[in-house]
PyMOL Python script that loads the backbone (N, CA, C, O; Angstrom):
from pymol import cmd

cmd.read_pdbstr("""\
ATOM      1  N   UNK A   1      -1.530   4.464  28.862  1.00  0.00           N
ATOM      2  CA  UNK A   1      -0.930   5.358  27.864  1.00  0.00           C
ATOM      3  C   UNK A   1       0.197   4.638  27.115  1.00  0.00           C
ATOM      4  O   UNK A   1       0.245   4.647  25.885  1.00  0.00           O
ATOM      5  N   UNK A   2       1.079   4.031  27.861  1.00  0.00           N
ATOM      6  CA  UNK A   2       2.197   3.318  27.253  1.00  0.00           C
ATOM      7  C   UNK A   2       1.688   2.189  26.357  1.00  0.00           C
ATOM      8  O   UNK A   2       2.202   1.967  25.261  1.00  0.00           O
ATOM      9  N   UNK A   3       0.688   1.497  26.838  1.00  0.00           N
ATOM     10  CA  UNK A   3       0.117   0.400  26.057  1.00  0.00           C
ATOM     11  C   UNK A   3      -0.412   0.926  24.725  1.00  0.00           C
ATOM     12  O   UNK A   3      -0.218   0.313  23.675  1.00  0.00           O
ATOM     13  N   UNK A   4      -1.080   2.070  24.793  1.00  0.00           N
ATOM     14  CA  UNK A   4      -1.597   2.687  23.572  1.00  0.00           C
ATOM     15  C   UNK A   4      -0.453   2.968  22.596  1.00  0.00           C
ATOM     16  O   UNK A   4      -0.547   2.669  21.406  1.00  0.00           O
ATOM     17  N   UNK A   5       0.604   3.535  23.113  1.00  0.00           N
ATOM     18  CA  UNK A   5       1.752   3.870  22.265  1.00  0.00           C
ATOM     19  C   UNK A   5       2.284   2.605  21.592  1.00  0.00           C
ATOM     20  O   UNK A   5       2.548   2.589  20.390  1.00  0.00           O
ATOM     21  N   UNK A   6       2.433   1.570  22.373  1.00  0.00           N
ATOM     22  CA  UNK A   6       2.923   0.299  21.825  1.00  0.00           C
ATOM     23  C   UNK A   6       1.998  -0.172  20.713  1.00  0.00           C
ATOM     24  O   UNK A   6       2.432  -0.570  19.632  1.00  0.00           O
ATOM     25  N   UNK A   7       0.718  -0.111  21.016  1.00  0.00           N
ATOM     26  CA  UNK A   7      -0.273  -0.547  20.048  1.00  0.00           C
ATOM     27  C   UNK A   7      -0.145   0.222  18.733  1.00  0.00           C
ATOM     28  O   UNK A   7      -0.148  -0.375  17.656  1.00  0.00           O
ATOM     29  N   UNK A   8      -0.032   1.545  18.824  1.00  0.00           N
ATOM     30  CA  UNK A   8       0.053   2.371  17.620  1.00  0.00           C
ATOM     31  C   UNK A   8       1.342   2.115  16.852  1.00  0.00           C
ATOM     32  O   UNK A   8       1.346   2.097  15.621  1.00  0.00           O
ATOM     33  N   UNK A   9       2.418   1.922  17.572  1.00  0.00           N
ATOM     34  CA  UNK A   9       3.690   1.633  16.892  1.00  0.00           C
ATOM     35  C   UNK A   9       3.572   0.307  16.136  1.00  0.00           C
ATOM     36  O   UNK A   9       4.062   0.164  15.016  1.00  0.00           O
ATOM     37  N   UNK A  10       2.912  -0.650  16.775  1.00  0.00           N
ATOM     38  CA  UNK A  10       2.687  -1.947  16.125  1.00  0.00           C
ATOM     39  C   UNK A  10       1.864  -1.760  14.856  1.00  0.00           C
ATOM     40  O   UNK A  10       2.191  -2.308  13.803  1.00  0.00           O
ATOM     41  N   UNK A  11       0.801  -0.985  14.968  1.00  0.00           N
ATOM     42  CA  UNK A  11      -0.063  -0.737  13.821  1.00  0.00           C
ATOM     43  C   UNK A  11       0.736  -0.101  12.675  1.00  0.00           C
ATOM     44  O   UNK A  11       0.603  -0.484  11.513  1.00  0.00           O
ATOM     45  N   UNK A  12       1.548   0.857  13.032  1.00  0.00           N
ATOM     46  CA  UNK A  12       2.363   1.532  12.020  1.00  0.00           C
ATOM     47  C   UNK A  12       3.307   0.555  11.341  1.00  0.00           C
ATOM     48  O   UNK A  12       3.486   0.588  10.124  1.00  0.00           O
ATOM     49  N   UNK A  13       3.903  -0.308  12.137  1.00  0.00           N
ATOM     50  CA  UNK A  13       4.806  -1.313  11.580  1.00  0.00           C
ATOM     51  C   UNK A  13       4.060  -2.209  10.607  1.00  0.00           C
ATOM     52  O   UNK A  13       4.547  -2.514   9.518  1.00  0.00           O
ATOM     53  N   UNK A  14       2.875  -2.624  11.016  1.00  0.00           N
ATOM     54  CA  UNK A  14       2.051  -3.482  10.152  1.00  0.00           C
ATOM     55  C   UNK A  14       1.753  -2.766   8.832  1.00  0.00           C
ATOM     56  O   UNK A  14       1.856  -3.350   7.753  1.00  0.00           O
ATOM     57  N   UNK A  15       1.387  -1.505   8.945  1.00  0.00           N
ATOM     58  CA  UNK A  15       1.053  -0.726   7.760  1.00  0.00           C
ATOM     59  C   UNK A  15       2.258  -0.627   6.824  1.00  0.00           C
ATOM     60  O   UNK A  15       2.131  -0.779   5.609  1.00  0.00           O
ATOM     61  N   UNK A  16       3.411  -0.372   7.404  1.00  0.00           N
ATOM     62  CA  UNK A  16       4.630  -0.278   6.603  1.00  0.00           C
ATOM     63  C   UNK A  16       4.901  -1.596   5.897  1.00  0.00           C
ATOM     64  O   UNK A  16       5.279  -1.633   4.726  1.00  0.00           O
ATOM     65  N   UNK A  17       4.699  -2.665   6.634  1.00  0.00           N
ATOM     66  CA  UNK A  17       4.886  -3.993   6.062  1.00  0.00           C
ATOM     67  C   UNK A  17       3.964  -4.190   4.871  1.00  0.00           C
ATOM     68  O   UNK A  17       4.380  -4.670   3.817  1.00  0.00           O
ATOM     69  N   UNK A  18       2.717  -3.815   5.054  1.00  0.00           N
ATOM     70  CA  UNK A  18       1.731  -3.944   3.976  1.00  0.00           C
ATOM     71  C   UNK A  18       2.160  -3.141   2.754  1.00  0.00           C
ATOM     72  O   UNK A  18       2.048  -3.599   1.617  1.00  0.00           O
ATOM     73  N   UNK A  19       2.644  -1.957   3.009  1.00  0.00           N
ATOM     74  CA  UNK A  19       3.082  -1.100   1.909  1.00  0.00           C
ATOM     75  C   UNK A  19       4.247  -1.727   1.154  1.00  0.00           C
ATOM     76  O   UNK A  19       4.303  -1.695  -0.075  1.00  0.00           O
ATOM     77  N   UNK A  20       5.169  -2.294   1.911  1.00  0.00           N
ATOM     78  CA  UNK A  20       6.306  -2.958   1.295  1.00  0.00           C
ATOM     79  C   UNK A  20       5.828  -4.111   0.420  1.00  0.00           C
ATOM     80  O   UNK A  20       6.298  -4.288  -0.703  1.00  0.00           O
ATOM     81  N   UNK A  21       4.894  -4.886   0.944  1.00  0.00           N
ATOM     82  CA  UNK A  21       4.347  -6.011   0.195  1.00  0.00           C
ATOM     83  C   UNK A  21       3.720  -5.520  -1.104  1.00  0.00           C
ATOM     84  O   UNK A  21       3.933  -6.096  -2.170  1.00  0.00           O
ATOM     85  N   UNK A  22       2.942  -4.445  -0.995  1.00  0.00           N
ATOM     86  CA  UNK A  22       2.286  -3.895  -2.167  1.00  0.00           C
ATOM     87  C   UNK A  22       3.321  -3.469  -3.205  1.00  0.00           C
ATOM     88  O   UNK A  22       3.158  -3.725  -4.398  1.00  0.00           O
ATOM     89  N   UNK A  23       4.372  -2.825  -2.744  1.00  0.00           N
ATOM     90  CA  UNK A  23       5.417  -2.380  -3.658  1.00  0.00           C
ATOM     91  C   UNK A  23       6.038  -3.583  -4.369  1.00  0.00           C
ATOM     92  O   UNK A  23       6.262  -3.562  -5.579  1.00  0.00           O
ATOM     93  N   UNK A  24       6.305  -4.613  -3.600  1.00  0.00           N
ATOM     94  CA  UNK A  24       6.885  -5.823  -4.180  1.00  0.00           C
ATOM     95  C   UNK A  24       5.947  -6.391  -5.249  1.00  0.00           C
ATOM     96  O   UNK A  24       6.373  -6.744  -6.349  1.00  0.00           O
ATOM     97  N   UNK A  25       4.669  -6.470  -4.898  1.00  0.00           N
ATOM     98  CA  UNK A  25       3.683  -6.987  -5.837  1.00  0.00           C
ATOM     99  C   UNK A  25       3.666  -6.155  -7.117  1.00  0.00           C
ATOM    100  O   UNK A  25       3.592  -6.691  -8.222  1.00  0.00           O
ATOM    101  N   UNK A  26       3.736  -4.856  -6.949  1.00  0.00           N
ATOM    102  CA  UNK A  26       3.733  -3.966  -8.095  1.00  0.00           C
ATOM    103  C   UNK A  26       4.946  -4.216  -8.987  1.00  0.00           C
ATOM    104  O   UNK A  26       4.836  -4.273 -10.212  1.00  0.00           O
ATOM    105  N   UNK A  27       6.091  -4.362  -8.351  1.00  0.00           N
ATOM    106  CA  UNK A  27       7.311  -4.617  -9.109  1.00  0.00           C
ATOM    107  C   UNK A  27       7.173  -5.915  -9.901  1.00  0.00           C
ATOM    108  O   UNK A  27       7.525  -5.987 -11.078  1.00  0.00           O
ATOM    109  N   UNK A  28       6.655  -6.926  -9.231  1.00  0.00           N
ATOM    110  CA  UNK A  28       6.467  -8.222  -9.895  1.00  0.00           C
ATOM    111  C   UNK A  28       5.544  -8.054 -11.099  1.00  0.00           C
ATOM    112  O   UNK A  28       5.832  -8.548 -12.189  1.00  0.00           O
ATOM    113  N   UNK A  29       4.436  -7.355 -10.889  1.00  0.00           N
ATOM    114  CA  UNK A  29       3.478  -7.134 -11.970  1.00  0.00           C
ATOM    115  C   UNK A  29       4.145  -6.417 -13.134  1.00  0.00           C
ATOM    116  O   UNK A  29       3.957  -6.784 -14.294  1.00  0.00           O
ATOM    117  N   UNK A  30       4.910  -5.412 -12.821  1.00  0.00           N
ATOM    118  CA  UNK A  30       5.584  -4.645 -13.866  1.00  0.00           C
ATOM    119  C   UNK A  30       6.526  -5.548 -14.658  1.00  0.00           C
ATOM    120  O   UNK A  30       6.563  -5.511 -15.888  1.00  0.00           O
ATOM    121  N   UNK A  31       7.284  -6.358 -13.925  1.00  0.00           N
ATOM    122  CA  UNK A  31       8.211  -7.273 -14.586  1.00  0.00           C
ATOM    123  C   UNK A  31       7.457  -8.216 -15.512  1.00  0.00           C
ATOM    124  O   UNK A  31       7.854  -8.441 -16.655  1.00  0.00           O
ATOM    125  N   UNK A  32       6.370  -8.757 -15.000  1.00  0.00           N
ATOM    126  CA  UNK A  32       5.562  -9.676 -15.799  1.00  0.00           C
ATOM    127  C   UNK A  32       5.041  -8.984 -17.055  1.00  0.00           C
ATOM    128  O   UNK A  32       5.058  -9.548 -18.149  1.00  0.00           O
ATOM    129  N   UNK A  33       4.584  -7.761 -16.873  1.00  0.00           N
ATOM    130  CA  UNK A  33       4.063  -6.997 -18.003  1.00  0.00           C
ATOM    131  C   UNK A  33       5.156  -6.774 -19.049  1.00  0.00           C
ATOM    132  O   UNK A  33       4.924  -6.923 -20.249  1.00  0.00           O
ATOM    133  N   UNK A  34       6.329  -6.422 -18.582  1.00  0.00           N
ATOM    134  CA  UNK A  34       7.441  -6.183 -19.496  1.00  0.00           C
ATOM    135  C   UNK A  34       7.756  -7.468 -20.269  1.00  0.00           C
ATOM    136  O   UNK A  34       8.037  -7.447 -21.467  1.00  0.00           O
ATOM    137  N   UNK A  35       7.698  -8.574 -19.545  1.00  0.00           N
ATOM    138  CA  UNK A  35       7.995  -9.848 -20.183  1.00  0.00           C
ATOM    139  C   UNK A  35       6.959 -10.180 -21.261  1.00  0.00           C
ATOM    140  O   UNK A  35       7.297 -10.540 -22.388  1.00  0.00           O
ATOM    141  N   UNK A  36       5.707 -10.048 -20.883  1.00  0.00           N
ATOM    142  CA  UNK A  36       4.635 -10.484 -21.776  1.00  0.00           C
ATOM    143  C   UNK A  36       4.302  -9.462 -22.854  1.00  0.00           C
ATOM    144  O   UNK A  36       3.923  -9.823 -23.968  1.00  0.00           O
ATOM    145  N   UNK A  37       4.445  -8.180 -22.513  1.00  0.00           N
ATOM    146  CA  UNK A  37       4.021  -7.117 -23.415  1.00  0.00           C
ATOM    147  C   UNK A  37       2.560  -7.339 -23.835  1.00  0.00           C
ATOM    148  O   UNK A  37       2.236  -7.475 -25.015  1.00  0.00           O
ATOM    149  N   UNK A  38       1.707  -7.367 -22.823  1.00  0.00           N
ATOM    150  CA  UNK A  38       0.286  -7.622 -23.045  1.00  0.00           C
ATOM    151  C   UNK A  38      -0.348  -6.504 -23.882  1.00  0.00           C
ATOM    152  O   UNK A  38       0.287  -5.505 -24.219  1.00  0.00           O
ATOM    153  N   UNK A  39      -1.622  -6.720 -24.197  1.00  0.00           N
ATOM    154  CA  UNK A  39      -2.341  -5.670 -24.915  1.00  0.00           C
ATOM    155  C   UNK A  39      -2.492  -4.455 -23.996  1.00  0.00           C
ATOM    156  O   UNK A  39      -2.507  -4.584 -22.772  1.00  0.00           O
ATOM    157  N   UNK A  40      -2.600  -3.298 -24.596  1.00  0.00           N
ATOM    158  CA  UNK A  40      -2.552  -2.041 -23.845  1.00  0.00           C
ATOM    159  C   UNK A  40      -3.730  -1.911 -22.878  1.00  0.00           C
ATOM    160  O   UNK A  40      -3.586  -1.351 -21.792  1.00  0.00           O
ATOM    161  N   UNK A  41      -4.880  -2.424 -23.271  1.00  0.00           N
ATOM    162  CA  UNK A  41      -6.061  -2.325 -22.416  1.00  0.00           C
ATOM    163  C   UNK A  41      -5.795  -2.953 -21.044  1.00  0.00           C
ATOM    164  O   UNK A  41      -6.041  -2.346 -20.002  1.00  0.00           O
ATOM    165  N   UNK A  42      -5.292  -4.169 -21.080  1.00  0.00           N
ATOM    166  CA  UNK A  42      -5.002  -4.909 -19.857  1.00  0.00           C
ATOM    167  C   UNK A  42      -3.971  -4.152 -19.009  1.00  0.00           C
ATOM    168  O   UNK A  42      -4.105  -4.043 -17.790  1.00  0.00           O
ATOM    169  N   UNK A  43      -2.965  -3.646 -19.674  1.00  0.00           N
ATOM    170  CA  UNK A  43      -1.915  -2.914 -18.969  1.00  0.00           C
ATOM    171  C   UNK A  43      -2.483  -1.695 -18.255  1.00  0.00           C
ATOM    172  O   UNK A  43      -2.143  -1.427 -17.103  1.00  0.00           O
ATOM    173  N   UNK A  44      -3.352  -0.958 -18.947  1.00  0.00           N
ATOM    174  CA  UNK A  44      -3.939   0.236 -18.337  1.00  0.00           C
ATOM    175  C   UNK A  44      -4.786  -0.159 -17.116  1.00  0.00           C
ATOM    176  O   UNK A  44      -4.764   0.517 -16.088  1.00  0.00           O
ATOM    177  N   UNK A  45      -5.525  -1.255 -17.250  1.00  0.00           N
ATOM    178  CA  UNK A  45      -6.354  -1.724 -16.128  1.00  0.00           C
ATOM    179  C   UNK A  45      -5.471  -2.056 -14.932  1.00  0.00           C
ATOM    180  O   UNK A  45      -5.776  -1.686 -13.798  1.00  0.00           O
ATOM    181  N   UNK A  46      -4.369  -2.763 -15.201  1.00  0.00           N
ATOM    182  CA  UNK A  46      -3.442  -3.137 -14.131  1.00  0.00           C
ATOM    183  C   UNK A  46      -2.896  -1.889 -13.444  1.00  0.00           C
ATOM    184  O   UNK A  46      -2.826  -1.809 -12.218  1.00  0.00           O
ATOM    185  N   UNK A  47      -2.514  -0.926 -14.264  1.00  0.00           N
ATOM    186  CA  UNK A  47      -1.963   0.310 -13.716  1.00  0.00           C
ATOM    187  C   UNK A  47      -2.998   1.011 -12.830  1.00  0.00           C
ATOM    188  O   UNK A  47      -2.677   1.494 -11.744  1.00  0.00           O
ATOM    189  N   UNK A  48      -4.224   1.056 -13.303  1.00  0.00           N
ATOM    190  CA  UNK A  48      -5.293   1.676 -12.539  1.00  0.00           C
ATOM    191  C   UNK A  48      -5.461   0.981 -11.190  1.00  0.00           C
ATOM    192  O   UNK A  48      -5.590   1.633 -10.154  1.00  0.00           O
ATOM    193  N   UNK A  49      -5.458  -0.335 -11.221  1.00  0.00           N
ATOM    194  CA  UNK A  49      -5.594  -1.106  -9.988  1.00  0.00           C
ATOM    195  C   UNK A  49      -4.466  -0.778  -9.013  1.00  0.00           C
ATOM    196  O   UNK A  49      -4.697  -0.587  -7.819  1.00  0.00           O
ATOM    197  N   UNK A  50      -3.266  -0.716  -9.533  1.00  0.00           N
ATOM    198  CA  UNK A  50      -2.111  -0.412  -8.687  1.00  0.00           C
ATOM    199  C   UNK A  50      -2.248   0.966  -8.052  1.00  0.00           C
ATOM    200  O   UNK A  50      -2.002   1.146  -6.859  1.00  0.00           O
ATOM    201  N   UNK A  51      -2.641   1.919  -8.863  1.00  0.00           N
ATOM    202  CA  UNK A  51      -2.805   3.289  -8.357  1.00  0.00           C
ATOM    203  C   UNK A  51      -3.878   3.322  -7.273  1.00  0.00           C
ATOM    204  O   UNK A  51      -3.726   3.999  -6.256  1.00  0.00           O
ATOM    205  N   UNK A  52      -4.955   2.590  -7.498  1.00  0.00           N
ATOM    206  CA  UNK A  52      -6.029   2.528  -6.511  1.00  0.00           C
ATOM    207  C   UNK A  52      -5.515   1.956  -5.194  1.00  0.00           C
ATOM    208  O   UNK A  52      -5.803   2.484  -4.120  1.00  0.00           O
ATOM    209  N   UNK A  53      -4.765   0.887  -5.290  1.00  0.00           N
ATOM    210  CA  UNK A  53      -4.192   0.264  -4.098  1.00  0.00           C
ATOM    211  C   UNK A  53      -3.322   1.255  -3.335  1.00  0.00           C
ATOM    212  O   UNK A  53      -3.405   1.375  -2.113  1.00  0.00           O
ATOM    213  N   UNK A  54      -2.497   1.950  -4.081  1.00  0.00           N
ATOM    214  CA  UNK A  54      -1.616   2.932  -3.451  1.00  0.00           C
ATOM    215  C   UNK A  54      -2.424   4.010  -2.733  1.00  0.00           C
ATOM    216  O   UNK A  54      -2.105   4.388  -1.606  1.00  0.00           O
ATOM    217  N   UNK A  55      -3.456   4.494  -3.385  1.00  0.00           N
ATOM    218  CA  UNK A  55      -4.305   5.522  -2.789  1.00  0.00           C
ATOM    219  C   UNK A  55      -4.956   5.010  -1.510  1.00  0.00           C
ATOM    220  O   UNK A  55      -5.022   5.716  -0.503  1.00  0.00           O
ATOM    221  N   UNK A  56      -5.429   3.779  -1.567  1.00  0.00           N
ATOM    222  CA  UNK A  56      -6.050   3.171  -0.391  1.00  0.00           C
ATOM    223  C   UNK A  56      -5.058   3.113   0.765  1.00  0.00           C
ATOM    224  O   UNK A  56      -5.389   3.441   1.904  1.00  0.00           O
ATOM    225  N   UNK A  57      -3.850   2.695   0.455  1.00  0.00           N
ATOM    226  CA  UNK A  57      -2.818   2.603   1.491  1.00  0.00           C
ATOM    227  C   UNK A  57      -2.525   3.977   2.090  1.00  0.00           C
ATOM    228  O   UNK A  57      -2.394   4.126   3.305  1.00  0.00           O
ATOM    229  N   UNK A  58      -2.428   4.957   1.229  1.00  0.00           N
ATOM    230  CA  UNK A  58      -2.167   6.315   1.711  1.00  0.00           C
ATOM    231  C   UNK A  58      -3.287   6.792   2.623  1.00  0.00           C
ATOM    232  O   UNK A  58      -3.052   7.423   3.654  1.00  0.00           O
ATOM    233  N   UNK A  59      -4.504   6.476   2.218  1.00  0.00           N
ATOM    234  CA  UNK A  59      -5.659   6.845   3.020  1.00  0.00           C
ATOM    235  C   UNK A  59      -5.589   6.202   4.403  1.00  0.00           C
ATOM    236  O   UNK A  59      -5.828   6.856   5.417  1.00  0.00           O
ATOM    237  N   UNK A  60      -5.263   4.931   4.428  1.00  0.00           N
ATOM    238  CA  UNK A  60      -5.118   4.207   5.699  1.00  0.00           C
ATOM    239  C   UNK A  60      -4.073   4.877   6.581  1.00  0.00           C
ATOM    240  O   UNK A  60      -4.272   5.078   7.779  1.00  0.00           O
ATOM    241  N   UNK A  61      -2.976   5.207   5.961  1.00  0.00           N
ATOM    242  CA  UNK A  61      -1.897   5.853   6.698  1.00  0.00           C
ATOM    243  C   UNK A  61      -2.357   7.172   7.305  1.00  0.00           C
ATOM    244  O   UNK A  61      -2.081   7.460   8.469  1.00  0.00           O
ATOM    245  N   UNK A  62      -3.051   7.957   6.519  1.00  0.00           N
ATOM    246  CA  UNK A  62      -3.556   9.240   6.995  1.00  0.00           C
ATOM    247  C   UNK A  62      -4.510   9.047   8.169  1.00  0.00           C
ATOM    248  O   UNK A  62      -4.455   9.773   9.161  1.00  0.00           O
ATOM    249  N   UNK A  63      -5.383   8.055   8.036  1.00  0.00           N
ATOM    250  CA  UNK A  63      -6.333   7.750   9.106  1.00  0.00           C
ATOM    251  C   UNK A  63      -5.594   7.404  10.396  1.00  0.00           C
ATOM    252  O   UNK A  63      -5.928   7.886  11.478  1.00  0.00           O
ATOM    253  N   UNK A  64      -4.597   6.568  10.250  1.00  0.00           N
ATOM    254  CA  UNK A  64      -3.807   6.165  11.408  1.00  0.00           C
ATOM    255  C   UNK A  64      -3.147   7.377  12.068  1.00  0.00           C
ATOM    256  O   UNK A  64      -3.142   7.516  13.291  1.00  0.00           O
ATOM    257  N   UNK A  65      -2.603   8.228  11.240  1.00  0.00           N
ATOM    258  CA  UNK A  65      -1.948   9.428  11.768  1.00  0.00           C
ATOM    259  C   UNK A  65      -2.949  10.311  12.517  1.00  0.00           C
ATOM    260  O   UNK A  65      -2.649  10.846  13.584  1.00  0.00           O
ATOM    261  N   UNK A  66      -4.117  10.447  11.949  1.00  0.00           N
ATOM    262  CA  UNK A  66      -5.163  11.245  12.583  1.00  0.00           C
ATOM    263  C   UNK A  66      -5.527  10.663  13.950  1.00  0.00           C
ATOM    264  O   UNK A  66      -5.646  11.378  14.945  1.00  0.00           O
ATOM    265  N   UNK A  67      -5.698   9.356  13.960  1.00  0.00           N
ATOM    266  CA  UNK A  67      -6.024   8.674  15.217  1.00  0.00           C
ATOM    267  C   UNK A  67      -4.927   8.912  16.255  1.00  0.00           C
ATOM    268  O   UNK A  67      -5.202   9.174  17.426  1.00  0.00           O
ATOM    269  N   UNK A  68      -3.704   8.815  15.803  1.00  0.00           N
ATOM    270  CA  UNK A  68      -2.572   9.023  16.716  1.00  0.00           C
ATOM    271  C   UNK A  68      -2.586  10.437  17.279  1.00  0.00           C
ATOM    272  O   UNK A  68      -2.292  10.649  18.456  1.00  0.00           O
ATOM    273  N   UNK A  69      -2.923  11.382  16.447  1.00  0.00           N
ATOM    274  CA  UNK A  69      -2.955  12.774  16.919  1.00  0.00           C
ATOM    275  C   UNK A  69      -4.077  12.983  17.931  1.00  0.00           C
ATOM    276  O   UNK A  69      -3.940  13.749  18.885  1.00  0.00           O
ATOM    277  N   UNK A  70      -5.175  12.295  17.707  1.00  0.00           N
ATOM    278  CA  UNK A  70      -6.310  12.444  18.618  1.00  0.00           C
ATOM    279  C   UNK A  70      -5.983  11.926  20.015  1.00  0.00           C
ATOM    280  O   UNK A  70      -6.350  12.526  21.024  1.00  0.00           O
ATOM    281  N   UNK A  71      -5.269  10.774  20.043  1.00  0.00           N
ATOM    282  CA  UNK A  71      -4.982  10.181  21.363  1.00  0.00           C
ATOM    283  C   UNK A  71      -3.639  10.610  21.929  1.00  0.00           C
ATOM    284  O   UNK A  71      -3.269  10.190  23.026  1.00  0.00           O
TER     285      UNK A  71
END
""", "prot")
cmd.dss("prot")
cmd.show_as("cartoon", "prot")
cmd.util.cbc("prot")
cmd.orient("prot")
């Protein structure tokens, strides 16, 4: 039981780390976009990608939470 708890806490930490990385990447992308002022099409695509990534991360988090509740 304790081992499981440790494992899940580790997983959560990893997930948080990933989220932080994603946020950093997003910030960098935004900065780059501001600098370049690319064409709007490209910007919209980038934004869509970012939103997708965020949704994926949220989904992962929810899955993890569900798993934790089950065990």
